[in-house]
C-alpha positions as CSV (number, residue, x, y, z in Angstrom):
1,M,184.1,107.6,-7.9
2,Q,186.1,110.6,-8.9
3,Q,189.4,108.6,-9.0
4,K,188.1,106.4,-11.4
5,I,187.0,109.2,-13.3
6,V,189.9,110.6,-13.1
7,S,192.2,107.5,-13.9
8,R,189.7,106.6,-17.0
9,L,190.5,110.2,-18.3
10,R,194.5,109.4,-18.3
11,K,194.0,106.4,-20.4
12,I,192.1,108.5,-22.7
13,E,194.7,111.3,-22.9
14,G,197.1,108.6,-23.5
15,Q,194.9,107.1,-26.5
16,L,194.6,110.7,-27.6
17,A,197.7,110.7,-27.8
18,R,198.3,108.0,-30.0
19,V,196.0,109.5,-32.3
20,R,197.9,112.6,-32.7
21,Q,200.9,110.8,-33.5
22,D,199.6,108.6,-36.0
23,L,198.3,111.8,-37.7
24,E,201.6,113.4,-37.4
25,N,203.1,110.1,-39.3
26,G,200.8,109.6,-42.2
27,T,198.9,106.7,-40.8
28,P,196.7,105.4,-43.1
29,C,192.9,106.5,-42.2
30,E,191.6,102.8,-41.7
31,V,194.1,102.7,-38.4
32,V,193.4,106.6,-37.0
33,I,189.4,106.5,-37.4
34,P,188.9,103.6,-35.3
35,Q,191.0,105.3,-32.6
36,F,189.1,108.3,-32.9
37,L,185.6,106.3,-32.6
38,A,187.6,104.6,-29.6
39,V,188.2,107.8,-27.8
40,R,185.2,109.2,-28.1
41,G,183.6,106.0,-27.0
42,A,185.6,106.5,-23.8
43,L,184.8,109.6,-23.3
44,A,181.1,109.6,-23.6
45,A,181.2,106.6,-20.6
46,S,183.2,108.9,-18.6
47,L,181.2,111.5,-19.1
48,E,178.2,109.3,-18.4
49,V,179.6,107.7,-15.1
50,Y,180.4,111.4,-14.2
51,L,177.3,112.8,-14.9
52,V,175.3,110.2,-12.9
53,S,177.8,110.2,-9.7
54,T,177.4,114.1,-9.6
55,M,173.8,114.4,-10.2
56,R,172.8,112.0,-7.0
57,E,175.4,114.3,-4.9
58,C,174.4,117.8,-6.6
59,A,170.4,116.7,-5.8
60,T,170.7,116.4,-2.0
61,K,172.8,119.9,-1.8
62,K,171.1,122.2,-4.3
63,S,167.6,123.5,-4.5
64,A,165.2,122.6,-7.1
65,D,165.5,125.7,-9.1
66,E,169.3,125.1,-9.3
67,M,168.8,121.5,-10.1
68,T,166.7,122.4,-12.6
69,L,168.9,125.2,-14.1
70,L,171.9,122.2,-14.2
71,L,169.8,119.6,-15.9
72,E,168.8,122.5,-18.7
73,T,172.1,123.3,-19.1
74,I,173.2,119.9,-19.3
75,I,170.9,118.9,-22.1
76,K,171.8,121.9,-24.0
77,K,175.2,121.2,-24.2
78,L,174.3,117.0,-25.1
């Protein structure tokens, strides 16, 4: 699962590099804004996949108190 997430992140890095390049080149906002939104969507989807897979693994390795603290931290950051 982690390899899929790493692969997604590499694609996002490429998208983000193109956004930066477009900003540096003065590309019109109607081109740049959808690219920003695509990066944000791809990153959010990757985070969701990671959280789901990690929560399953963590739930078997952590105490109830540790899981509660972890979930509270995640919720605050979201």
